[in-house]
DSSP file (Angstrom, degrees, kcal/mol; ACC not computed):
  #  RESIDUE AA STRUCTURE BP1 BP2  ACC     N-H-->O    O-->H-N    N-H-->O    O-->H-N    TCO  KAPPA ALPHA  PHI   PSI    X-CA   Y-CA   Z-CA
    1    1 A M              0   0    0      0, 0.0     3,-0.1     0, 0.0   133,-0.1   0.000 360.0 360.0 360.0 143.8 -177.8  -19.1  -27.8
    2    2 A E    >   -     0   0    0      1,-0.1     3,-2.1   131,-0.1   126,-0.0  -0.387 360.0 -84.9 -68.2 151.2 -178.3  -19.8  -24.1
    3    3 A S  T 3  S+     0   0    0      1,-0.3   126,-0.6    -2,-0.1    -1,-0.1  -0.320 117.4  29.7 -56.2 134.1 -178.5  -23.4  -23.1
    4    4 A G  T 3  S+     0   0    0      1,-0.4   119,-2.6   124,-0.1    -1,-0.3   0.196  98.0 104.5  98.5 -15.8 -182.0  -24.8  -23.5
    5    5 A H    <   -     0   0    0     -3,-2.1    -1,-0.4   117,-0.2     2,-0.4  -0.421  63.1-130.1 -91.6 172.2 -182.9  -22.5  -26.4
    6    6 A S  E     +A   17   0A   0     11,-2.7    11,-2.1    -2,-0.1     2,-0.3  -0.954  22.4 176.3-126.9 143.9 -183.2  -23.5  -30.1
    7    7 A D  E     +A   16   0A   0     -2,-0.4     2,-0.4     9,-0.2     9,-0.2  -0.859  16.5 168.1-145.6 106.1 -181.8  -21.9  -33.2
    8    8 A T  E     -A   15   0A   0      7,-2.3     7,-3.0    -2,-0.3     2,-0.5  -0.978  19.6-159.4-129.2 134.1 -182.5  -23.8  -36.5
    9    9 A L  E     +A   14   0A   0     -2,-0.4     2,-0.4     5,-0.2     5,-0.2  -0.963  13.8 173.9-115.7 124.1 -182.0  -22.8  -40.1
   10   10 A T  E >  S-A   13   0A   0      3,-2.5     3,-2.5    -2,-0.5    -2,-0.0  -0.973  70.7 -29.5-131.1 115.7 -183.9  -24.7  -42.9
   11   11 A R  T 3  S-     0   0    0     -2,-0.4    34,-0.1     1,-0.3     3,-0.1   0.842 127.8 -42.5  47.9  42.8 -183.8  -23.5  -46.5
   12   12 A G  T 3  S+     0   0    0      1,-0.2    32,-3.5    32,-0.1    33,-0.8   0.338 115.4 112.5  91.1  -7.3 -183.2  -19.9  -45.5
   13   13 A I  E <   -AB  10  43A   0     -3,-2.5    -3,-2.5    30,-0.2     2,-0.5  -0.891  49.5-162.2-103.8 114.9 -185.8  -19.8  -42.7
   14   14 A R  E     -AB   9  42A   0     28,-2.9    28,-2.9    -2,-0.7     2,-0.5  -0.845   3.2-167.7 -97.3 128.9 -184.3  -19.4  -39.2
   15   15 A V  E     -AB   8  41A   0     -7,-3.0    -7,-2.3    -2,-0.5     2,-0.4  -0.970   5.2-176.8-117.9 117.6 -186.4  -20.4  -36.2
   16   16 A R  E     +AB   7  40A   0     24,-2.6    24,-2.6    -2,-0.5     2,-0.4  -0.948   6.3 177.8-115.3 134.5 -185.3  -19.3  -32.8
   17   17 A V  E     +AB   6  39A   0    -11,-2.1   -11,-2.7    -2,-0.4     2,-0.3  -0.993  10.2 173.2-138.8 142.5 -187.2  -20.3  -29.6
   18   18 A G  E     - B   0  38A   0     20,-1.7    20,-2.8    -2,-0.4     2,-0.3  -0.991  15.3-151.9-144.7 143.5 -186.7  -19.8  -25.9
   19   19 A A  E     - B   0  37A   0    104,-0.4     2,-0.3    -2,-0.3    18,-0.3  -0.760   3.9-161.6-114.8 160.8 -189.0  -20.7  -23.0
   20   20 A Q  E     - B   0  36A   0     16,-2.7    16,-2.7    -2,-0.3     2,-0.2  -0.991  23.6-118.7-143.9 134.5 -189.6  -19.3  -19.6
   21   21 A F  E     - B   0  35A   0     -2,-0.3    14,-0.2   104,-0.3     3,-0.1  -0.488  19.2-152.9 -69.9 137.6 -191.3  -20.8  -16.5
   22   22 A L    >   +     0   0    0     12,-3.0     3,-1.5    -2,-0.2     4,-0.5  -0.799  16.7 176.7-114.5  87.5 -194.3  -18.9  -15.3
   23   23 A P  G >  S+     0   0    0      0, 0.0     3,-1.0     0, 0.0    -1,-0.1   0.828  77.5  63.3 -62.4 -30.2 -194.6  -19.6  -11.6
   24   24 A Q  G 3  S+     0   0    0      1,-0.2    -2,-0.0    -3,-0.1    -3,-0.0   0.713 110.3  38.6 -67.5 -18.9 -197.6  -17.3  -11.2
   25   25 A H  G <  S+     0   0    0     -3,-1.5     2,-0.3     9,-0.2    -1,-0.2   0.344 104.8  89.0-108.0   2.6 -199.6  -19.5  -13.6
   26   26 A S    <   -     0   0    0     -3,-1.0     7,-0.2    -4,-0.5     5,-0.0  -0.677  51.2-168.0-104.8 155.0 -198.3  -22.8  -12.2
   27   27 A D  B > > -E   32   0B   0      5,-2.9     5,-1.9    -2,-0.3     3,-1.6  -0.743   2.2-175.7-140.0  88.9 -199.6  -25.0   -9.4
   28   28 A P  G > 5S+     0   0    0      0, 0.0     3,-1.9     0, 0.0    -1,-0.1   0.841  84.2  61.5 -56.3 -35.3 -197.0  -27.7   -8.6
   29   29 A D  G 3 5S+     0   0    0      1,-0.3    -2,-0.0     2,-0.1     0, 0.0   0.776 109.6  41.9 -63.6 -24.1 -199.3  -29.3   -6.0
   30   30 A A  G < 5S-     0   0    0     -3,-1.6    -1,-0.3     2,-0.2     3,-0.1   0.164 118.9-111.5-104.2  15.9 -201.8  -29.9   -8.9
   31   31 A S  T < 5S+     0   0    0     -3,-1.9     2,-0.5     1,-0.2    -2,-0.1   0.911  73.2 138.0  54.0  46.0 -199.0  -31.1  -11.3
   32   32 A R  B   < +E   27   0B   0     -5,-1.9    -5,-2.9    63,-0.1     2,-0.5  -0.963  24.4 171.9-125.6 115.2 -199.5  -27.9  -13.5
   33   33 A Y  E     - C   0  94A   0     61,-2.6    61,-3.1    -2,-0.5     2,-0.4  -0.989  15.0-159.1-123.0 122.6 -196.4  -26.2  -14.7
   34   34 A V  E     - C   0  93A   0     -2,-0.5   -12,-3.0   -12,-0.4     2,-0.4  -0.877   8.4-173.9-112.3 134.6 -196.9  -23.4  -17.2
   35   35 A Y  E     -BC  21  92A   0     57,-2.2    57,-2.9    -2,-0.4     2,-0.4  -0.960  14.4-148.9-124.5 140.5 -194.2  -22.1  -19.7
   36   36 A A  E     -BC  20  91A   0    -16,-2.7   -16,-2.7    -2,-0.4     2,-0.4  -0.862  17.8-163.1 -98.1 143.9 -194.3  -19.1  -22.1
   37   37 A Y  E     -BC  19  90A   0     53,-2.6    53,-2.2    -2,-0.4     2,-0.5  -0.991   8.2-149.7-130.3 143.5 -192.2  -19.5  -25.2
   38   38 A R  E     -BC  18  89A   0    -20,-2.8   -20,-1.7    -2,-0.4     2,-0.4  -0.919  12.6-164.3-112.1 131.4 -191.0  -16.8  -27.6
   39   39 A V  E     -BC  17  88A   0     49,-2.9    49,-2.2    -2,-0.5     2,-0.5  -0.955   8.1-171.5-120.3 133.5 -190.6  -17.6  -31.3
   40   40 A I  E     -BC  16  87A   0    -24,-2.6   -24,-2.6    -2,-0.4     2,-0.6  -0.985   6.1-169.7-123.5 118.6 -188.6  -15.5  -33.9
   41   41 A I  E     -BC  15  86A   0     45,-3.3    45,-2.4    -2,-0.5     2,-0.4  -0.943  10.6-177.0-109.7 120.6 -189.0  -16.7  -37.5
   42   42 A S  E     -BC  14  85A   0    -28,-2.9   -28,-2.9    -2,-0.6     2,-1.0  -0.942  25.8-139.6-123.2 139.4 -186.6  -14.9  -39.9
   43   43 A N  E     +B   13   0A   0     41,-3.0    40,-3.1    -2,-0.4   -30,-0.2  -0.827  30.7 162.4 -96.4 102.8 -186.2  -15.2  -43.6
   44   44 A E        +     0   0    0    -32,-3.5   -31,-0.2    -2,-1.0    -1,-0.1   0.300  51.5  87.7 -99.4   6.3 -182.5  -15.2  -44.2
   45   45 A G  S    S-     0   0    0    -33,-0.8    38,-0.1     2,-0.2   -33,-0.1  -0.024  87.1-108.2 -92.8-161.9 -182.9  -16.6  -47.7
   46   46 A T  S    S+     0   0    0     36,-0.1     2,-0.3     2,-0.1   -34,-0.1   0.390  92.6  64.0-111.3  -1.7 -183.5  -15.1  -51.2
   47   47 A Q  S    S-     0   0    0     34,-0.1    -2,-0.2    33,-0.0    33,-0.1  -0.937  84.0-109.2-126.9 147.9 -187.1  -16.1  -51.7
   48   48 A S        -     0   0    0     -2,-0.3    62,-0.5    33,-0.1     2,-0.3  -0.331  33.9-168.9 -66.7 153.9 -190.3  -15.2  -49.9
   49   49 A A  E     -FG  80 109C   0     31,-2.0    31,-2.8    60,-0.2     2,-0.4  -0.971   9.9-151.7-150.3 135.3 -192.0  -17.9  -47.8
   50   50 A K  E     -FG  79 108C   0     58,-2.5    58,-1.9    -2,-0.3     2,-0.5  -0.903  19.7-126.7-109.8 132.6 -195.4  -18.0  -46.1
   51   51 A L  E     + G   0 107C   0     27,-2.9    56,-0.2    -2,-0.4    22,-0.1  -0.657  33.7 167.8 -77.3 126.1 -196.2  -19.9  -43.0
   52   52 A L  E     -     0   0C   0     54,-3.4    20,-3.1    -2,-0.5     2,-0.3   0.842  57.4  -0.3-102.8 -55.0 -199.2  -22.2  -43.5
   53   53 A T  E     -HG  71 106C   0     53,-1.0    53,-1.8    18,-0.3    -1,-0.3  -0.842  58.2-138.0-137.3 169.5 -199.3  -24.7  -40.6
   54   54 A R  E     -HG  70 105C   0     16,-2.6    16,-1.8    -2,-0.3     2,-0.3  -0.933   8.2-167.8-129.2 152.9 -197.5  -25.7  -37.4
   55   55 A Y  E     -HG  69 104C   0     49,-2.1    49,-2.3    -2,-0.3     2,-0.4  -0.969   8.6-174.8-141.5 127.0 -196.6  -29.0  -35.8
   56   56 A W  E     -HG  68 103C   0     12,-2.9    12,-2.6    -2,-0.3     2,-0.5  -0.967  14.2-160.2-123.1 138.4 -195.4  -29.3  -32.3
   57   57 A L  E     -HG  67 102C   0     45,-3.3    45,-1.2    -2,-0.4     2,-0.5  -0.978  16.8-170.6-113.8 114.6 -194.1  -32.4  -30.4
   58   58 A V  E     -HG  66 101C   0      8,-3.0     8,-2.7    -2,-0.5     2,-0.4  -0.922   4.0-176.4-111.9 126.7 -194.3  -31.8  -26.7
   59   59 A R  E     -HG  65 100C   0     41,-2.6    41,-2.8    -2,-0.5     6,-0.2  -0.985   8.1-156.5-125.6 131.4 -192.7  -34.3  -24.3
   60   60 A D  E >   - G   0  99C   0      4,-2.1     3,-2.0    -2,-0.4    39,-0.2  -0.407  39.8 -91.5 -97.8 179.8 -192.8  -34.1  -20.5
   61   61 A A  T 3  S+     0   0    0     37,-1.2    38,-0.1     1,-0.3    -1,-0.0   0.644 125.8  58.9 -68.5 -14.7 -190.5  -35.6  -17.9
   62   62 A N  T 3  S-     0   0    0      2,-0.1    -1,-0.3     0, 0.0     3,-0.1   0.280 119.0-111.6 -92.5   9.8 -192.6  -38.8  -17.8
   63   63 A N    <   +     0   0    0     -3,-2.0     2,-0.4     1,-0.3    -2,-0.1   0.673  65.7 153.8  65.1  19.9 -191.9  -39.3  -21.5
   64   64 A E        -     0   0    0      2,-0.0    -4,-2.1     1,-0.0     2,-0.4  -0.678  31.6-150.2 -77.9 130.9 -195.6  -38.6  -22.2
   65   65 A V  E     -H   59   0C   0     -2,-0.4     2,-0.4    -6,-0.2    -6,-0.2  -0.870  16.7-175.9-111.7 137.1 -195.9  -37.2  -25.8
   66   66 A R  E     -H   58   0C   0     -8,-2.7    -8,-3.0    -2,-0.4     2,-0.4  -1.000  10.9-154.7-128.7 130.2 -198.5  -34.7  -27.1
   67   67 A E  E     -H   57   0C   0     -2,-0.4     2,-0.4   -10,-0.2   -10,-0.2  -0.884   7.4-166.7-107.1 138.2 -198.6  -33.7  -30.7
   68   68 A V  E     +H   56   0C   0    -12,-2.6   -12,-2.9    -2,-0.4     2,-0.4  -0.990   9.7 173.7-126.7 125.6 -200.2  -30.3  -31.7
   69   69 A R  E     +H   55   0C   0     -2,-0.4     2,-0.3   -14,-0.2   -14,-0.2  -0.970  14.3 134.2-129.1 147.0 -201.1  -29.5  -35.3
   70   70 A G  E     -H   54   0C   0    -16,-1.8   -16,-2.6    -2,-0.4     2,-0.3  -0.993  50.8 -74.0-174.5 175.5 -202.9  -26.4  -36.6
   71   71 A E  E    S-H   53   0C   0     -2,-0.3     4,-0.4   -18,-0.2   -18,-0.3  -0.652  85.4 -32.7 -84.6 137.6 -203.2  -23.6  -39.1
   72   72 A G  S    S-     0   0    0    -20,-3.1     2,-0.4    -2,-0.3     5,-0.2   0.087  82.1 -77.5  53.4-162.1 -200.9  -20.6  -38.9
   73   73 A V  B >  S-J   76   0D   0      3,-2.6     3,-2.7   -22,-0.1    77,-0.1  -0.995 100.5 -12.5-138.1 134.7 -199.5  -19.3  -35.6
   74   74 A V  T 3  S-     0   0    0     76,-0.5    76,-0.1    -2,-0.4     3,-0.1   0.828 130.0 -53.8  39.5  43.4 -201.5  -17.2  -33.1
   75   75 A G  T 3  S+     0   0    0     -4,-0.4     2,-0.3     1,-0.2    -1,-0.3   0.595 118.5 105.7  77.0  11.4 -204.2  -16.7  -35.8
   76   76 A K  B <   -J   73   0D   0     -3,-2.7    -3,-2.6    -5,-0.1    -1,-0.2  -0.854  56.7-154.6-126.5 160.6 -201.7  -15.4  -38.4
   77   77 A Y        -     0   0    0     -2,-0.3   -25,-0.1    -5,-0.2    -3,-0.0  -0.709  27.1-152.1-128.6  75.1 -200.0  -16.6  -41.5
   78   78 A P        -     0   0    0      0, 0.0   -27,-2.9     0, 0.0     2,-0.7  -0.254   5.2-158.5 -60.6 132.7 -196.8  -14.6  -41.7
   79   79 A D  E     -F   50   0C   0    -29,-0.3     2,-0.6   -31,-0.0   -29,-0.3  -0.929  15.6-160.8-112.3 104.4 -195.5  -14.1  -45.3
   80   80 A L  E     -F   49   0C   0    -31,-2.8   -31,-2.0    -2,-0.7     3,-0.1  -0.776   8.5-160.6 -99.7 120.7 -191.9  -13.3  -45.0
   81   81 A T    >   -     0   0    0     -2,-0.6     3,-2.4   -33,-0.2   -38,-0.3  -0.504  52.8 -66.2 -83.2 163.9 -189.9  -11.6  -47.7
   82   82 A P  T 3  S+     0   0    0      0, 0.0   -38,-0.2     0, 0.0    -1,-0.2  -0.275 127.0  19.2 -53.6 130.9 -186.1  -11.9  -47.6
   83   83 A G  T 3  S+     0   0    0    -40,-3.1     2,-0.2     1,-0.3   -39,-0.1   0.230  98.9 120.2  92.2 -12.3 -184.8  -10.1  -44.5
   84   84 A E    <   -     0   0    0     -3,-2.4   -41,-3.0   -41,-0.1    -1,-0.3  -0.486  42.3-164.3 -85.3 154.7 -188.1  -10.0  -42.7
   85   85 A S  E     -C   42   0A   0    -43,-0.2     2,-0.4    -2,-0.2   -43,-0.2  -0.943   8.2-157.8-133.5 157.9 -188.9  -11.6  -39.3
   86   86 A F  E     -C   41   0A   0    -45,-2.4   -45,-3.3    -2,-0.3     2,-0.4  -0.998  12.5-169.1-134.3 134.5 -192.1  -12.5  -37.4
   87   87 A E  E     +C   40   0A   0     -2,-0.4     2,-0.3   -47,-0.2   -47,-0.2  -0.968  10.9 162.4-127.6 140.4 -192.2  -12.8  -33.6
   88   88 A Y  E     -C   39   0A   0    -49,-2.2   -49,-2.9    -2,-0.4     2,-0.4  -0.986  25.6-136.1-150.6 163.6 -194.8  -14.2  -31.3
   89   89 A M  E     +C   38   0A   0     -2,-0.3    55,-0.3   -51,-0.2     2,-0.3  -0.911  28.3 157.6-117.4 146.3 -195.4  -15.5  -27.8
   90   90 A S  E     -C   37   0A   0    -53,-2.2   -53,-2.6    -2,-0.4     2,-0.3  -0.846  25.2-126.5-149.5-172.9 -197.4  -18.6  -26.8
   91   91 A G  E     -Cd  36 146A   0     54,-1.6    56,-1.5   -55,-0.3   -55,-0.2  -0.948   8.2-159.4-145.1 163.4 -197.6  -20.9  -23.9
   92   92 A C  E     -C   35   0A   0    -57,-2.9   -57,-2.2    -2,-0.3     2,-0.3  -0.961  10.8-149.5-146.2 122.5 -197.5  -24.6  -22.9
   93   93 A P  E     -C   34   0A   0      0, 0.0     2,-0.3     0, 0.0   -59,-0.2  -0.742  17.6-170.2 -88.7 142.9 -198.8  -26.3  -19.8
   94   94 A L  E     -C   33   0A   0    -61,-3.1   -61,-2.6    -2,-0.3     5,-0.1  -0.901  28.6-142.7-125.5 158.3 -197.0  -29.5  -18.6
   95   95 A Q  S    S+     0   0    0     -2,-0.3     2,-0.3   -63,-0.2   -61,-0.1   0.469  89.4  55.2 -93.1  -5.3 -197.9  -32.0  -15.9
   96   96 A T  S    S-     0   0    0    -63,-0.2   -63,-0.2     2,-0.1    -2,-0.1  -0.810  94.2-107.8-123.6 165.7 -194.2  -32.3  -14.9
   97   97 A K  S    S+     0   0    0     -2,-0.3     2,-0.3   -65,-0.0    -1,-0.0   0.773  98.4  17.0 -65.0 -28.3 -191.6  -29.7  -13.9
   98   98 A W        +     0   0    0     27,-0.1   -37,-1.2    28,-0.1     2,-0.3  -0.936  64.3 146.3-142.9 164.9 -189.7  -29.9  -17.1
   99   99 A G  E     -GI  60 124C   0     25,-2.0    25,-2.9    -2,-0.3     2,-0.3  -0.936  33.0-106.6-172.5-169.9 -190.1  -31.1  -20.7
  100  100 A T  E     -GI  59 123C   0    -41,-2.8   -41,-2.6    -2,-0.3     2,-0.3  -0.936  16.0-161.6-136.1 158.8 -189.1  -30.4  -24.3
  101  101 A M  E     +GI  58 122C   0     21,-2.1    21,-2.5    -2,-0.3     2,-0.3  -0.981  18.7 151.9-137.1 151.4 -190.7  -29.1  -27.4
  102  102 A E  E     +G   57   0C   0    -45,-1.2   -45,-3.3    -2,-0.3     2,-0.3  -0.936  13.6 122.2-161.8 170.9 -189.7  -29.3  -31.1
  103  103 A G  E     -GI  56 119C   0     16,-2.2    16,-3.2    -2,-0.3     2,-0.3  -0.964  41.4 -91.7 167.7-147.7 -191.5  -29.3  -34.4
  104  104 A S  E     -GI  55 118C   0    -49,-2.3   -49,-2.1    -2,-0.3     2,-0.5  -0.991  11.6-133.6-161.8 157.5 -191.9  -27.6  -37.8
  105  105 A Y  E     -GI  54 117C   0     12,-2.6    12,-3.0    -2,-0.3     2,-0.6  -0.975  24.6-132.5-114.8 132.1 -193.7  -25.0  -39.7
  106  106 A R  E     -GI  53 116C   0    -53,-1.8   -54,-3.4    -2,-0.5   -53,-1.0  -0.761  33.0-170.7 -83.7 121.3 -195.0  -25.8  -43.2
  107  107 A M  E     -GI  51 115C   0      8,-3.3     8,-2.0    -2,-0.6     2,-0.4  -0.770  12.2-152.6-113.3 156.7 -193.9  -23.0  -45.4
  108  108 A Q  E     -GI  50 114C   0    -58,-1.9   -58,-2.5    -2,-0.3     6,-0.2  -0.995   8.0-142.9-133.7 131.1 -194.8  -22.1  -49.0
  109  109 A R  E >   -G   49   0C   0      4,-3.2     3,-2.0    -2,-0.4   -60,-0.2  -0.356  35.7-101.9 -79.3 165.7 -192.8  -20.3  -51.6
  110  110 A E  T 3  S+     0   0    0    -62,-0.5    -1,-0.1     1,-0.3   -61,-0.1   0.813 123.1  57.7 -58.5 -30.9 -194.4  -17.9  -54.1
  111  111 A D  T 3  S-     0   0    0      2,-0.1    -1,-0.3     1,-0.1    -2,-0.0   0.438 123.5-103.9 -82.4   2.3 -194.1  -20.5  -56.8
  112  112 A G  S <  S+     0   0    0     -3,-2.0    -2,-0.1     1,-0.3     2,-0.1   0.243  72.9 143.8  97.9 -12.8 -196.2  -22.9  -54.7
  113  113 A E        -     0   0    0     -5,-0.1    -4,-3.2     1,-0.0     2,-0.3  -0.384  34.9-155.0 -62.4 135.1 -193.3  -25.1  -53.5
  114  114 A Q  E     +I  108   0C   0     -6,-0.2     2,-0.3    -2,-0.1    -6,-0.2  -0.861  19.7 162.2-113.3 148.5 -193.9  -26.3  -49.9
  115  115 A F  E     -I  107   0C   0     -8,-2.0    -8,-3.3    -2,-0.3     2,-0.5  -0.978  37.3-107.2-156.4 161.5 -191.3  -27.3  -47.3
  116  116 A D  E     -I  106   0C   0     -2,-0.3     2,-0.7   -10,-0.2   -10,-0.2  -0.848  19.7-154.5 -98.4 125.4 -190.9  -27.8  -43.6
  117  117 A A  E     -I  105   0C   0    -12,-3.0   -12,-2.6    -2,-0.5     2,-0.1  -0.891  28.9-131.0 -94.4 118.6 -188.9  -25.3  -41.6
  118  118 A F  E     -I  104   0C   0     -2,-0.7     2,-0.6   -14,-0.2   -14,-0.3  -0.409  11.4-149.8 -80.0 146.6 -187.7  -27.2  -38.6
  119  119 A I  E     -I  103   0C   0    -16,-3.2   -16,-2.2    -2,-0.1     3,-0.1  -0.952  25.2-136.0-112.0 107.9 -188.0  -26.1  -35.0
  120  120 A G  E     -     0   0C   0     -2,-0.6  -112,-0.1  -105,-0.3   -19,-0.1  -0.194  33.4 -82.3 -65.4 156.7 -185.1  -27.6  -33.0
  121  121 A Q  E     +     0   0C   0    -19,-0.1     2,-0.3  -114,-0.1   -19,-0.2  -0.304  51.8 179.3 -60.2 136.3 -185.7  -29.0  -29.6
  122  122 A F  E     -I  101   0C   0    -21,-2.5   -21,-2.1    -3,-0.1     2,-0.3  -0.930  24.5-108.6-134.9 162.8 -185.8  -26.6  -26.7
  123  123 A F  E     -I  100   0C   0   -119,-2.6     2,-0.7    -2,-0.3  -104,-0.4  -0.724   9.3-157.8-100.5 139.9 -186.3  -27.0  -23.0
  124  124 A L  E     +I   99   0C   0    -25,-2.9   -25,-2.0    -2,-0.3   -87,-0.0  -0.929  48.8 128.3-106.8  99.7 -189.2  -26.2  -20.8
  125  125 A A    >   -     0   0    0     -2,-0.7     3,-1.6   -27,-0.2  -104,-0.3  -0.990  67.7-119.5-154.9 145.8 -187.5  -26.0  -17.4
  126  126 A P  T 3  S+     0   0    0      0, 0.0  -105,-0.1     0, 0.0   -28,-0.1   0.718 111.3  57.3 -61.0 -18.9 -187.4  -23.5  -14.5
  127  127 A T  T 3  S+     0   0    0   -107,-0.1     2,-0.1     2,-0.1    -3,-0.0   0.510  77.6 112.4 -92.7  -3.9 -183.6  -23.2  -14.9
  128  128 A V  S <  S-     0   0    0     -3,-1.6  -107,-0.3     1,-0.1  -124,-0.1  -0.441  81.2 -95.6 -69.8 142.8 -183.6  -22.1  -18.6
  129  129 A A        -     0   0    0   -126,-0.6  -110,-0.1     1,-0.1    -1,-0.1  -0.192  51.5 -90.8 -57.6 147.3 -182.4  -18.6  -19.1
  130  130 A P    >   -     0   0    0      0, 0.0     3,-1.7     0, 0.0     4,-0.1  -0.095  33.6-109.1 -59.6 160.0 -185.2  -16.0  -19.4
  131  131 A L  G >  S+     0   0    0      1,-0.3     3,-2.3     2,-0.2    -2,-0.1   0.765 109.9  76.3 -61.1 -27.8 -186.6  -15.0  -22.8
  132  132 A S  G 3  S+     0   0    0      1,-0.3    -1,-0.3     7,-0.1     6,-0.1   0.604  80.6  72.0 -66.2  -8.1 -185.0  -11.6  -22.8
  133  133 A T  G <  S+     0   0    0     -3,-1.7    -1,-0.3     2,-0.1    -2,-0.2   0.607  78.7  93.7 -81.2 -10.5 -181.7  -13.4  -23.7
  134  134 A L  S <  S-     0   0    0     -3,-2.3  -116,-0.0    -4,-0.1  -118,-0.0  -0.506  94.3 -90.5 -75.7 152.1 -182.9  -14.0  -27.2
  135  135 A P  S    S+     0   0    0      0, 0.0     2,-0.1     0, 0.0    -1,-0.1  -0.252  91.7  43.1 -58.2 149.4 -182.1  -11.4  -29.8
  136  136 A G  S    S-     0   0    0     -3,-0.1     2,-0.1    -4,-0.1     3,-0.1  -0.433 102.0 -32.8 105.3 179.0 -184.6   -8.6  -30.2
  137  137 A E        -     0   0    0     -2,-0.1     2,-0.1     1,-0.1    -3,-0.1  -0.385  66.9-103.1 -73.2 149.5 -186.5   -6.5  -27.8
  138  138 A A        -     0   0    0     -2,-0.1     2,-0.3    -6,-0.1    -1,-0.1  -0.445  42.5-163.5 -66.1 143.4 -187.7   -7.9  -24.5
  139  139 A V        -     0   0    0     -2,-0.1    -7,-0.1    -3,-0.1    -8,-0.1  -0.878  31.5 -85.6-127.7 162.5 -191.4   -8.8  -24.4
  140  140 A D        -     0   0    0     -2,-0.3   -51,-0.0     1,-0.1     0, 0.0  -0.511  36.8-139.0 -65.5 125.6 -193.9   -9.5  -21.8
  141  141 A P        +     0   0    0      0, 0.0    -1,-0.1     0, 0.0  -121,-0.1   0.268  63.0 122.3 -77.8  16.8 -193.6  -13.2  -20.9
  142  142 A E        -     0   0    0      1,-0.1     2,-0.1  -106,-0.1   -53,-0.1  -0.635  68.5-118.2 -75.5 130.0 -197.4  -13.7  -20.7
  143  143 A P        -     0   0    0      0, 0.0   -53,-0.2     0, 0.0   -52,-0.1  -0.436  14.6-155.4 -69.5 141.9 -198.5  -16.4  -23.2
  144  144 A S  S    S-     0   0    0    -55,-0.3     2,-0.3     1,-0.2   -54,-0.2   0.777  76.8  -9.2 -87.2 -28.6 -200.9  -15.2  -25.8
  145  145 A T  S    S-     0   0    0    -56,-0.1   -54,-1.6     5,-0.0    -1,-0.2  -0.918  81.7 -93.8-152.8 174.0 -202.4  -18.7  -26.4
  146  146 A S  B >>  -d   91   0A   0     -2,-0.3     3,-2.1   -56,-0.2     4,-1.8  -0.550  36.5-107.6 -93.1 165.0 -201.6  -22.3  -25.3
  147  147 A A  T 34 S+     0   0    0    -56,-1.5   -55,-0.1     1,-0.3    -1,-0.1   0.788 119.6  63.2 -60.5 -26.6 -199.5  -24.7  -27.2
  148  148 A G  T 34 S+     0   0    0      1,-0.2    -1,-0.3   -57,-0.1   -79,-0.1   0.671 117.8  26.1 -70.8 -15.4 -202.7  -26.6  -28.0
  149  149 A R  T <4        0   0    0     -3,-2.1    -2,-0.2   -81,-0.1    -1,-0.2   0.503 360.0 360.0-122.7 -10.0 -204.0  -23.6  -29.9
  150  150 A S     <        0   0    0     -4,-1.8   -76,-0.5   -59,-0.2    -3,-0.1   0.491 360.0 360.0 -91.3 360.0 -200.8  -21.7  -31.1
């Protein structure tokens, strides 16, 4: 993985994330820096798992922390059988030039057991390698929703 990206495996669920600065949506004079991030959730285990909720911890360069909790991701609740992946794009505005994100997805097995699949810390910074360096096809780096809603 390129420096600044995240690749975390929890109980068979791999979460890979990379972010990209969007200068066309940012306004440094107004302390607004916008990032798109691409998430790939893969089931590398032997049991199905459905994503129920999300939790994000967003920290900016001033050490200001924002927590985001919600149902599903981009309006969906992916149910991943072994070998399946789900990919989505979202976005996050910051008041500083760089920051970090990390978090977890609450997953549920077919038998009702729930667990948190962790999202390792990744960087929101203009110098982080573009999203196209993550495995999979290149996608349009326009955010589909903001971190407050995704």
